[in-house]
ZASEMAR-963310 format. One line per field, with one value per residue (C-alpha): residue number from 1; residue in three letters; x, y, z. Coordinates in Angstrom, 3 decimals. Layout:
REM ZASEMAR-963310
seq <- NUM  ...
type <- ALA  ...
X <- X  ...
Y <- Y  ...
Z <- Z  ...
This chain:
REM ZASEMAR-963310
seq <- 1  2  3  4  5  6  7  8  9  10  11  12  13  14  15  16  17  18  19  20  21  22  23  24  25  26  27  28  29  30  31  32  33  34  35  36  37  38  39  40  41  42  43  44  45  46  47  48  49  50  51  52  53  54  55  56  57  58  59  60  61  62  63  64  65  66  67  68  69  70  71  72  73  74  75  76  77  78  79  80  81  82  83  84  85  86  87  88  89  90  91  92  93  94  95  96  97  98  99  100  101  102  103  104  105  106  107  108  109  110  111  112  113  114  115  116  117  118  119  120  121  122  123  124  125  126  127  128  129  130  131  132  133  134  135  136  137  138  139  140  141  142  143  144  145  146  147  148  149  150  151  152  153  154  155  156  157  158  159  160  161  162  163  164  165  166  167  168  169  170  171  172  173  174  175  176  177  178  179  180  181  182  183  184  185  186  187  188  189  190  191  192  193  194  195  196  197  198  199  200  201  202  203  204  205  206  207  208  209  210  211  212  213  214  215  216  217  218  219  220  221  222  223  224  225  226  227  228  229  230  231  232  233  234  235  236  237  238  239  240  241  242  243  244  245  246  247  248  249  250  251  252  253  254  255  256  257  258  259  260  261  262  263  264  265  266  267  268  269  270  271  272  273  274  275  276  277  278  279  280  281  282  283  284  285  286  287  288  289  290  291  292  293  294  295  296  297  298  299  300  301  302  303  304  305  306  307  308  309  310  311  312  313  314  315  316  317  318  319  320  321  322  323  324  325  326  327  328  329  330  331  332  333  334  335  336  337  338  339  340  341  342  343  344  345  346  347  348  349  350  351  352  353  354  355  356  357  358  359  360  361  362  363  364  365  366  367  368  369  370  371  372  373  374  375  376  377  378  379  380  381  382  383  384  385  386  387  388  389  390  391  392  393  394  395  396  397  398  399  400  401  402  403  404  405  406  407  408  409  410  411  412  413  414  415  416  417  418  419  420  421  422  423  424  425  426  427  428  429  430  431  432  433  434  435  436  437  438  439  440  441  442  443  444  445  446  447  448  449  450  451  452  453  454  455  456  457  458  459  460  461  462  463  464  465  466  467  468  469  470  471  472  473  474  475  476  477  478  479  480  481  482  483  484  485  486  487  488  489  490  491  492  493  494  495  496  497  498  499  500  501  502  503  504  505  506  507  508  509  510  511  512  513  514  515  516  517  518  519  520  521  522  523  524  525  526  527  528  529  530  531  532  533  534  535  536  537  538  539  540  541  542  543  544  545  546  547  548  549  550  551  552  553  554  555  556  557  558  559  560  561  562  563  564  565  566  567
type <- MET  TYR  GLN  GLY  VAL  ASN  ALA  SER  GLU  GLY  ILE  GLY  ILE  GLY  THR  VAL  MET  VAL  ALA  VAL  ASP  PRO  ASP  LEU  THR  PHE  GLU  PRO  HIS  GLU  VAL  ALA  ASP  SER  ALA  ALA  GLU  LYS  GLU  ARG  TYR  GLN  THR  ALA  LEU  SER  VAL  PHE  CYS  ASP  LYS  THR  GLN  ALA  GLN  ALA  ASP  HIS  MET  LYS  GLU  THR  VAL  GLY  GLU  ALA  GLU  ALA  GLU  ILE  MET  SER  GLY  HIS  ILE  VAL  LEU  ALA  GLN  ASP  PRO  GLY  MET  THR  ASP  ALA  ILE  ASN  ALA  ALA  ILE  ASP  GLY  GLY  THR  CYS  ALA  GLU  GLN  ALA  LEU  MET  ASP  THR  SER  THR  MET  PHE  GLU  ASN  MET  PHE  LEU  SER  MET  ASP  ASP  GLU  MET  PHE  ARG  LEU  ARG  ALA  ALA  ASP  ILE  ALA  ASP  ILE  ARG  THR  GLY  ILE  LEU  ALA  GLU  LEU  LEU  GLY  LYS  GLU  VAL  VAL  ASP  LEU  SER  VAL  LEU  PRO  GLU  ASN  THR  VAL  VAL  VAL  VAL  HIS  ASP  LEU  THR  PRO  SER  MET  THR  ALA  THR  ILE  ASP  LYS  ALA  HIS  VAL  ALA  GLY  ILE  VAL  THR  GLU  THR  GLY  GLY  ARG  THR  SER  HIS  SER  ALA  ILE  ILE  ALA  ARG  ALA  LEU  GLU  ILE  PRO  ALA  VAL  LEU  SER  VAL  SER  ASN  SER  CYS  THR  ALA  LEU  ARG  ASN  GLY  MET  THR  VAL  VAL  VAL  ASP  GLY  GLY  LYS  GLY  VAL  VAL  GLU  ALA  ASP  PRO  ASN  GLU  GLU  THR  LEU  ALA  ALA  TYR  THR  ALA  LYS  ALA  GLU  ALA  PHE  ALA  ALA  GLU  LYS  ALA  ALA  LEU  GLU  ALA  PHE  ARG  GLY  LYS  PRO  SER  VAL  THR  ALA  ASP  GLY  ILE  LYS  LYS  ILE  ILE  ALA  CYS  ASN  ILE  GLY  ASN  PRO  ASP  ASP  VAL  PRO  ASN  ALA  LEU  ASP  HIS  ASP  ALA  GLU  ALA  ILE  GLY  LEU  PHE  ARG  SER  GLU  PHE  LEU  PHE  MET  ASP  SER  ALA  GLU  LEU  PRO  SER  GLU  GLU  GLU  GLN  PHE  ASN  ALA  TYR  ARG  LYS  VAL  ALA  SER  ALA  LEU  LYS  GLY  ALA  PRO  VAL  ILE  ILE  ARG  THR  LEU  ASP  VAL  GLY  GLY  ASP  LYS  GLU  ILE  PRO  TYR  LEU  HIS  MET  VAL  LYS  GLU  ASP  ASN  PRO  PHE  MET  GLY  PHE  ARG  ALA  VAL  ARG  TYR  CYS  LEU  ALA  ASN  PRO  ASP  GLN  TYR  LYS  VAL  GLN  LEU  ARG  ALA  LEU  LEU  ARG  ALA  SER  ALA  PHE  GLY  ASP  VAL  LYS  ILE  MET  ILE  PRO  LEU  VAL  THR  CYS  VAL  GLU  GLU  VAL  VAL  ALA  VAL  LYS  GLU  LEU  VAL  GLU  GLN  CYS  LYS  ALA  GLU  LEU  THR  GLU  GLU  GLY  ARG  LYS  PHE  ASN  GLU  ASN  ILE  GLU  VAL  GLY  ILE  MET  VAL  GLU  THR  PRO  ALA  ALA  SER  LEU  LEU  ALA  ASP  ARG  LEU  ALA  GLU  VAL  ALA  ASP  PHE  PHE  SER  ILE  GLY  THR  ASN  ASP  LEU  ILE  GLY  TYR  THR  MET  CYS  ALA  ASP  ARG  GLY  ASN  ASP  THR  ILE  SER  ASN  LEU  TYR  GLN  VAL  TYR  TYR  PRO  ALA  VAL  LEU  ARG  SER  LEU  LYS  ASN  ILE  ILE  GLU  SER  GLY  VAL  LYS  ALA  GLY  ILE  MET  VAL  GLY  MET  CYS  GLY  GLU  ALA  ALA  ALA  ASP  PRO  LEU  LEU  GLU  PRO  LEU  LEU  ILE  SER  TRP  GLY  LEU  GLU  GLU  PHE  SER  MET  SER  ALA  PRO  SER  ILE  LEU  ARG  ALA  ARG  LYS  THR  ILE  SER  GLN  TRP  THR  LYS  VAL  GLU  CYS  ASP  GLU  LEU  ALA  GLU  LYS  ALA  LEU  ALA  CYS  ASN  THR  ALA  ALA  GLU  VAL  LYS  ALA  LEU  LEU  GLU  SER  ALA  ALA  ARG
X <- 3.626  2.664  4.682  3.160  3.488  3.549  0.742  -0.435  1.465  0.210  -0.569  -4.027  -5.177  -8.555  -10.775  -10.739  -13.698  -13.092  -15.036  -16.290  -16.637  -20.054  -20.489  -20.569  -20.414  -22.818  -23.650  -22.571  -25.368  -26.324  -28.973  -31.516  -32.651  -29.459  -31.318  -32.951  -29.642  -27.861  -30.620  -30.154  -26.447  -27.069  -29.423  -26.827  -24.174  -26.388  -27.161  -23.463  -22.504  -25.182  -23.930  -20.328  -21.161  -22.790  -19.593  -17.513  -19.722  -19.399  -15.618  -15.376  -17.115  -15.341  -11.867  -10.928  -11.369  -8.350  -9.576  -13.100  -11.632  -10.556  -14.216  -15.171  -12.483  -14.351  -17.322  -15.145  -13.600  -16.945  -18.438  -15.331  -16.489  -13.817  -15.173  -18.886  -18.583  -16.717  -19.330  -22.213  -20.468  -20.093  -23.772  -24.710  -22.812  -25.075  -22.973  -24.804  -24.100  -22.228  -19.799  -19.389  -18.473  -16.108  -14.285  -13.967  -12.955  -10.376  -8.848  -8.559  -7.294  -4.502  -3.622  -3.056  -1.206  1.337  2.317  5.509  4.254  2.792  0.103  -1.331  -0.948  -3.284  -5.994  -6.049  -7.397  -9.877  -11.131  -11.568  -13.474  -15.741  -16.368  -17.383  -19.780  -21.530  -21.603  -23.236  -25.952  -26.500  -26.782  -28.744  -26.048  -24.809  -21.152  -19.118  -20.451  -18.034  -20.164  -21.420  -18.854  -18.237  -15.631  -11.952  -12.550  -9.595  -10.941  -9.380  -10.240  -8.745  -8.575  -9.739  -11.130  -11.550  -15.337  -15.056  -12.707  -15.050  -17.791  -15.597  -16.622  -13.424  -14.367  -14.694  -11.834  -8.582  -6.707  -6.822  -5.205  -5.425  -4.061  -3.260  -2.326  0.690  1.774  0.843  -2.597  -5.614  -6.806  -3.485  -3.719  -7.216  -6.177  -3.378  -5.788  -8.143  -5.131  -6.047  -3.078  -2.909  -0.771  -1.364  -0.290  -0.377  -0.569  -3.588  -4.652  -8.347  -7.924  -5.066  -6.831  -10.229  -13.271  -13.017  -9.238  -7.274  -4.559  -2.093  -1.593  1.757  1.304  4.781  6.640  4.140  3.603  0.496  0.670  -2.076  -3.212  -0.466  0.427  0.190  3.824  3.554  0.257  1.761  4.740  2.497  0.244  3.300  4.376  0.931  1.159  4.637  3.395  0.541  2.978  5.357  2.532  1.478  5.088  5.296  2.667  5.317  7.028  3.962  4.613  8.296  11.132  12.857  16.416  19.190  20.440  23.170  20.825  21.053  17.734  15.934  12.632  10.077  7.659  4.788  4.141  0.684  -1.212  -3.831  -4.957  -7.366  -4.404  -3.239  -5.482  -4.188  -0.591  -1.066  -2.937  0.177  2.377  4.058  6.390  6.199  5.047  8.097  6.322  3.040  2.375  0.602  -0.528  -3.911  -5.084  -4.364  -5.572  -8.902  -9.705  -11.100  -8.986  -5.900  -6.541  -6.541  -4.117  -6.881  -7.713  -4.075  -3.512  -6.473  -5.214  -1.663  -2.854  -5.083  -2.086  0.252  -2.274  -2.970  0.743  0.880  4.384  5.876  7.609  5.545  7.522  5.357  6.574  5.732  3.844  5.385  3.804  5.090  4.098  2.986  0.481  -2.098  -3.862  -5.989  -5.992  -2.167  -1.964  1.300  2.888  2.911  6.518  8.124  10.031  8.178  10.151  13.172  11.317  9.610  8.382  8.391  10.650  11.442  7.775  7.257  10.185  8.941  5.589  6.702  3.402  1.574  4.334  4.240  0.580  1.639  4.684  2.564  0.080  2.906  4.431  1.090  0.564  3.960  2.398  0.397  3.149  6.623  6.056  9.040  9.083  10.563  11.563  11.162  13.456  16.382  19.396  21.481  22.277  20.651  17.203  17.433  18.696  15.888  13.186  14.646  14.571  10.851  10.289  11.965  9.733  6.682  7.920  8.229  4.700  3.185  5.031  3.652  0.160  0.578  0.224  1.976  4.505  7.665  10.504  12.953  11.012  13.293  13.491  14.978  15.151  14.017  17.160  15.932  18.242  21.794  22.732  21.636  23.433  26.706  26.300  25.104  27.960  27.264  23.496  23.919  25.376  22.142  19.428  18.163  17.526  17.611  14.869  15.885  13.245  14.483  11.631  12.827  16.495  16.608  14.811  17.011  20.235  19.514  17.664  14.817  11.096  9.575  6.404  8.259  8.093  10.726  13.453  11.952  15.012  17.035  14.699  16.270  17.772  20.444  22.443  25.920  25.435  22.315  23.969  26.934  24.533  22.678  25.910  27.177  23.906  23.519  27.133  27.212  24.177  25.489  28.842  27.054  25.016  21.589  18.844  18.823  15.688  14.319  10.743  10.953  9.744  13.301  13.042  10.777  13.068  14.349  17.265  18.439  17.825  21.107  23.059  21.074  21.838  25.541  25.653  23.739  20.144  18.066  14.492  12.808  9.473  7.176  3.611  1.774  1.625  5.433  6.191  6.273  8.317  10.866  11.096  11.755  14.433  16.231  16.200  18.039  21.233  24.162  26.052  29.193  27.262  25.689  29.093  30.508  27.553  27.677  31.366  30.662  27.702  29.762  32.364  29.764  29.667  26.059  22.591  22.177  25.312  24.143  20.681  22.056  24.408  21.658  19.266  21.890  22.345  18.636  17.237
Y <- 18.694  15.623  12.393  8.947  5.368  4.789  2.232  2.413  4.055  6.820  10.536  11.647  15.263  16.155  17.634  16.432  14.667  13.718  10.551  10.619  7.336  6.689  7.184  3.656  4.481  2.620  2.211  -1.195  -2.861  -6.205  -8.324  -10.508  -12.484  -13.948  -16.041  -12.954  -11.080  -13.910  -13.902  -10.133  -10.665  -13.507  -11.295  -8.516  -11.052  -12.497  -9.063  -8.162  -11.379  -10.850  -7.319  -8.499  -11.281  -8.692  -6.628  -9.704  -10.460  -6.849  -6.959  -10.232  -8.588  -5.223  -5.915  -9.572  -12.897  -12.512  -9.149  -10.530  -13.255  -10.575  -9.765  -13.443  -13.863  -11.331  -13.673  -16.620  -14.603  -13.199  -16.698  -18.280  -20.654  -19.367  -15.838  -16.621  -19.073  -16.479  -13.823  -16.145  -17.164  -13.509  -12.880  -15.931  -14.230  -11.177  -8.977  -7.068  -8.055  -4.828  -5.252  -8.978  -8.206  -5.425  -7.518  -10.640  -8.884  -6.793  -9.973  -11.455  -8.152  -7.982  -11.609  -10.872  -7.629  -9.546  -11.776  -11.190  -12.434  -9.522  -11.714  -12.421  -8.883  -7.923  -9.889  -7.315  -4.664  -7.200  -7.926  -4.186  -3.842  -6.754  -5.265  -1.938  -3.620  -5.810  -3.037  -0.727  -3.329  -3.734  0.037  0.725  2.999  3.426  2.795  5.015  4.751  5.582  4.196  7.585  10.395  13.519  13.313  13.635  13.013  12.431  10.335  11.214  8.863  7.718  4.093  2.863  -0.550  -3.342  -2.952  0.734  -0.067  -2.775  -0.241  2.627  4.508  3.853  6.033  9.127  8.591  10.371  9.279  7.941  9.339  7.710  8.302  4.624  1.493  0.133  -0.991  -4.605  -3.918  -5.340  -1.825  -1.079  -4.341  -3.471  0.113  -1.274  -3.689  -0.771  1.255  4.191  6.277  5.932  7.322  5.814  6.737  10.497  11.872  14.080  14.121  14.113  17.493  18.969  18.295  19.988  19.320  21.117  21.529  20.663  18.081  15.944  12.323  10.885  7.198  6.300  8.689  8.552  12.312  14.504  18.114  20.406  23.495  23.211  26.329  26.370  25.394  22.415  21.366  21.456  19.383  16.708  16.676  15.953  13.268  11.661  11.536  10.008  7.397  6.421  6.101  3.963  1.705  1.191  0.456  -2.292  -4.257  -4.868  -7.184  -9.382  -12.887  -12.182  -14.150  -12.578  -12.075  -9.564  -7.375  -9.943  -12.933  -14.370  -16.090  -15.244  -16.365  -13.825  -15.509  -14.437  -14.698  -15.966  -16.570  -19.053  -20.885  -18.096  -15.777  -17.868  -16.303  -12.851  -14.093  -15.618  -12.550  -10.531  -12.964  -14.794  -17.561  -19.520  -19.354  -18.429  -18.491  -20.132  -19.513  -22.607  -21.002  -19.957  -23.566  -23.582  -20.038  -20.544  -23.786  -24.546  -27.706  -29.156  -29.392  -32.981  -34.440  -34.401  -30.734  -29.767  -32.005  -30.496  -26.943  -27.726  -29.753  -26.878  -24.544  -27.123  -27.994  -24.342  -23.682  -26.437  -27.636  -24.320  -24.388  -23.942  -23.392  -24.132  -23.046  -25.482  -24.298  -21.124  -20.532  -19.550  -18.229  -15.001  -16.868  -18.104  -20.798  -22.109  -25.794  -25.915  -25.088  -23.187  -21.587  -17.791  -16.543  -13.275  -13.063  -15.244  -13.963  -15.822  -18.641  -21.963  -21.416  -22.495  -25.513  -25.795  -26.308  -28.651  -30.905  -31.095  -32.330  -34.800  -36.660  -33.408  -32.213  -35.463  -34.834  -31.690  -33.326  -36.228  -33.767  -31.863  -35.053  -36.191  -32.779  -33.120  -35.691  -32.838  -30.294  -29.071  -28.710  -27.820  -27.903  -24.945  -24.982  -21.672  -20.087  -22.476  -21.710  -24.896  -27.894  -30.326  -28.845  -29.433  -32.986  -33.744  -32.471  -34.441  -37.581  -37.021  -36.510  -39.865  -41.524  -40.049  -41.255  -44.788  -44.668  -43.335  -45.924  -48.692  -47.217  -47.061  -43.281  -41.245  -38.494  -36.981  -39.127  -36.296  -33.502  -30.674  -29.636  -26.188  -23.524  -19.985  -18.048  -15.377  -15.440  -14.169  -17.724  -19.104  -16.287  -16.991  -20.738  -20.464  -22.499  -25.452  -25.208  -25.236  -28.733  -30.124  -27.860  -28.306  -24.576  -21.253  -18.635  -15.476  -13.976  -10.397  -9.120  -11.023  -11.093  -7.292  -7.202  -9.813  -8.412  -4.798  -5.652  -3.513  -4.232  -3.036  -2.136  0.220  3.710  4.998  2.890  2.410  4.112  1.016  -1.300  -0.929  -3.406  -0.848  -1.172  -2.589  -5.415  -6.568  -6.295  -8.367  -11.015  -11.160  -11.455  -14.297  -16.224  -15.945  -16.694  -19.672  -21.175  -20.500  -22.092  -25.198  -25.400  -24.900  -22.475  -19.255  -17.121  -14.247  -14.017  -10.869  -7.444  -6.498  -8.793  -6.200  -3.256  -1.897  -0.218  -3.484  -5.811  -5.015  -6.085  -9.312  -10.006  -9.412  -11.923  -14.551  -14.552  -16.778  -16.302  -13.008  -13.599  -10.659  -9.362  -9.711  -6.017  -5.731  -8.496  -6.617  -3.761  -6.222  -7.903  -4.520  -3.610  -6.923  -6.484  -3.152  -4.449  -6.597  -8.746  -6.605  -3.411  -5.031  -6.199  -2.675  -1.209  -3.939  -3.296  0.389  -0.388  -2.695  0.050  2.344  2.758  3.825  2.969  6.555  6.285  2.990  4.300  7.500  5.438  3.104  5.978  7.725  4.537  3.715  3.166
Z <- 11.358  13.400  13.460  13.846  12.618  8.861  8.666  5.047  2.216  -0.029  0.076  1.183  1.008  2.458  5.136  8.735  10.292  13.923  14.726  18.304  20.155  21.750  25.482  26.844  30.535  32.804  36.468  37.776  39.697  41.136  39.460  41.187  38.142  36.709  34.119  32.624  32.687  30.884  28.280  27.866  27.310  24.857  22.855  22.667  21.669  18.917  17.464  17.569  15.777  13.112  12.427  12.387  9.932  7.669  7.877  7.019  4.013  2.839  3.219  1.315  -1.643  -1.524  -0.098  0.021  1.775  4.051  5.379  5.812  8.018  10.498  11.106  11.142  13.780  15.923  15.977  16.992  19.827  20.995  21.165  22.702  25.464  27.813  27.528  27.523  30.423  32.507  31.724  32.606  35.830  36.823  36.081  38.176  40.983  40.729  38.423  35.692  32.077  31.312  34.194  33.566  29.956  31.005  33.621  31.486  28.276  30.132  31.540  28.029  26.641  29.222  28.529  24.850  25.549  27.632  24.719  22.766  19.398  17.458  15.913  19.341  20.639  17.808  19.574  22.397  20.014  18.682  22.206  22.852  19.580  20.486  23.933  22.399  19.981  22.550  25.153  22.620  22.065  25.810  26.283  23.117  21.680  18.102  17.330  14.994  11.430  8.622  5.799  4.537  4.331  2.227  -0.545  0.420  4.116  6.416  9.279  12.641  15.486  18.783  17.644  14.270  15.122  12.583  12.808  11.882  9.027  7.767  6.983  5.830  2.685  0.740  -2.234  -0.049  2.431  1.578  4.681  8.227  11.386  14.824  18.308  18.896  16.966  15.158  11.725  12.389  13.894  12.114  11.300  9.601  7.672  6.446  5.615  3.442  1.774  1.068  -0.100  2.118  3.372  7.165  9.976  13.417  16.956  16.398  19.947  20.708  17.062  17.995  19.679  17.625  14.318  14.069  11.926  8.588  8.728  5.572  6.199  4.287  5.349  4.246  5.008  3.800  6.093  8.956  8.818  9.035  7.801  9.116  7.180  4.531  2.535  -1.267  -1.748  0.625  -0.932  -4.419  -3.277  -1.764  -4.824  -6.963  -4.493  -4.688  -8.479  -8.282  -5.789  -8.109  -11.009  -8.936  -7.843  -11.448  -12.377  -9.732  -11.624  -14.272  -11.761  -11.276  -12.502  -13.029  -11.389  -8.397  -9.617  -9.043  -11.893  -12.552  -12.543  -9.007  -8.182  -4.947  -3.445  -2.236  0.141  2.376  6.127  7.109  10.333  9.126  5.964  5.032  4.437  1.476  -1.226  -0.344  -0.452  -3.885  -5.141  -4.280  -6.229  -3.342  -4.518  -1.262  2.350  4.409  7.776  8.710  12.399  13.692  16.951  15.539  15.817  19.529  20.261  18.485  20.275  23.724  23.848  22.230  18.487  17.321  14.816  12.182  12.803  12.487  9.474  7.614  8.205  7.100  4.100  2.965  2.756  1.216  -1.483  -2.294  -2.881  -5.533  -4.780  -3.682  -0.263  2.913  6.124  9.159  12.584  15.348  18.410  19.825  23.227  26.634  30.019  28.339  26.156  28.592  26.630  29.522  28.628  28.437  32.166  31.799  34.825  34.938  34.848  35.910  32.626  30.119  27.126  28.509  30.149  29.565  26.039  22.384  21.735  25.447  26.273  23.328  24.209  27.796  26.435  23.740  23.375  22.711  20.378  18.405  17.565  15.725  14.147  12.869  11.358  9.669  8.291  6.888  5.259  3.579  1.247  -0.295  -0.881  -0.014  3.740  5.912  9.719  11.596  15.274  17.156  19.758  19.327  21.522  21.335  19.146  21.589  20.954  17.211  17.674  20.136  17.773  14.881  17.021  17.676  13.952  13.267  15.869  14.160  10.767  12.113  13.554  10.330  8.256  10.454  10.030  6.263  6.071  3.392  4.099  2.641  3.943  3.205  4.895  5.996  9.653  10.122  12.777  13.345  14.218  16.606  19.629  20.186  21.220  17.859  16.076  17.863  17.312  13.709  12.237  14.569  14.166  10.389  10.747  12.232  10.779  7.213  6.800  8.638  8.759  10.589  12.869  12.989  15.157  18.226  17.207  17.306  20.651  22.303  20.814  21.749  25.008  23.709  23.881  20.617  22.500  24.861  23.349  25.786  24.182  20.725  19.213  20.172  18.299  14.847  12.425  11.467  14.688  13.942  16.451  14.619  11.204  12.385  13.696  10.397  8.427  10.611  10.464  6.702  5.857  8.249  6.560  3.060  3.935  5.193  1.989  3.553  2.537  4.571  4.652  6.691  7.954  10.078  8.967  7.975  4.949  3.324  4.087  0.737  2.525  4.091  1.162  -0.676  2.427  2.647  -1.012  -0.343  2.500  0.519  1.811  -0.453  0.752  1.703  3.485  4.236  4.345  1.045  0.007  0.170  -2.349  -5.662  -4.230  -2.836  -6.236  -7.832  -5.269  -5.726  -9.509  -9.252  -7.616  -8.692  -6.195  -6.613  -5.851  -2.799  -1.559  -1.803  0.113  2.774  3.398  3.977  6.244  8.456  8.842  10.443  14.220  14.762  13.504  12.324  10.184  8.701  7.886  6.335  4.175  3.008  2.315  0.196  -1.846  -2.181  -5.682
């Protein structure tokens, strides 16, 4: 049995096909005719973009618009002026196109890998995928093609890139196993959209699993069983049937209100990264947008996005939600997010440095452009402004003062906006957790960012496999923080939501109900299951379980307790 990351739920039983990456090695050499070499690169880039657009069109028809946008994003990144200018400059210096591409793309890849926000770390894999595609065109090689496969194939590959996933023969693929990748990678997102069971980060799977071998892929548990005996095979077949039945049963919760067994109303919202994610969120029955990361506007631009550009993006989402709440997080950048035109100083420890609200307040004129755009968008829907990485009351007060300045300016200009727009905070630091009662006096709402809250509380980098055992929401210190944050907000009479991955955890949700969490914001595919989980518990039952959980001393004890109580 091999353990990996549970990337896409379901049980897949089939025959292994190990996909071998093409040999893209080359001999670096100097070029005398830089103009001809730049033309050669441009030709390869154009062919790559044409093929990628065809993949995006195919995905739009077969999977969905949101997934197609991942491939369209490849084109945007490949044609990014910062990247193409650097490549052309290297070629002008005598470097061959292959090496110029390799050096420049590696620089961008490392830049994204250094970022703490998972959405931006995803870009590193995208850059690597783009490099492979363009390099293959330069070298005249064929990339891995998964469009024609035998029935019940389990694809085993070092790294399943978005471009591979875009052409995959869904009808014939029983499962996916990779040696790299995580649950939030674009490949995992597409695998979930395709509803193909997938287990990622299975060490040495390309050598341990051989062509023709029968395997079981348990995407829910993150387990791969090689050469299962008849008894094991029968057990997994039964599990697959049960999974299919459960999935069908979840459809009964579509269009239904999110309420506990004793009638307490909750809101199940969706996290998005850009306006094109909205159709997928609504297709999965999201009741609101609990987190709209605004950084995409800044990352996908060669210069500061204008007020109009930002306004149009925010308005598009607000209008699509037709009056349902849309929480938009203001710019969350730092020394780890090297957006060139922001000219931010590189820091030794950017995760605790000059970032997020600290950066924004130090650049008020720039920040006001975003705040004005958000205010204007509030005329088209229930837009709420969320401040990231808050650690003290002064930061909230300062942002609210800027919002009031923007309101005065817009009023003088005769522009419409919601005078009563809410300004809340993302609670994601131990400081904010400890100060929750005071922050609740100045913030209009809380949204708990568990991803960073766990990391900061446990001093554990979720990307560090050596200490990954410490990165768990079940640790008593984390649970106590969550309880204090939620109860402080409830006592102050403000809405308290959660936009971290923990909001979709069916084991944790009863505790969140007990403490009074109102909004659960998550990835789109998790929505119906969360609605089902919430419907199975009464407040009294949740209170009893929460009391027992808080009496535990270890994360293992907490998890065992919650698993034993799971419904």
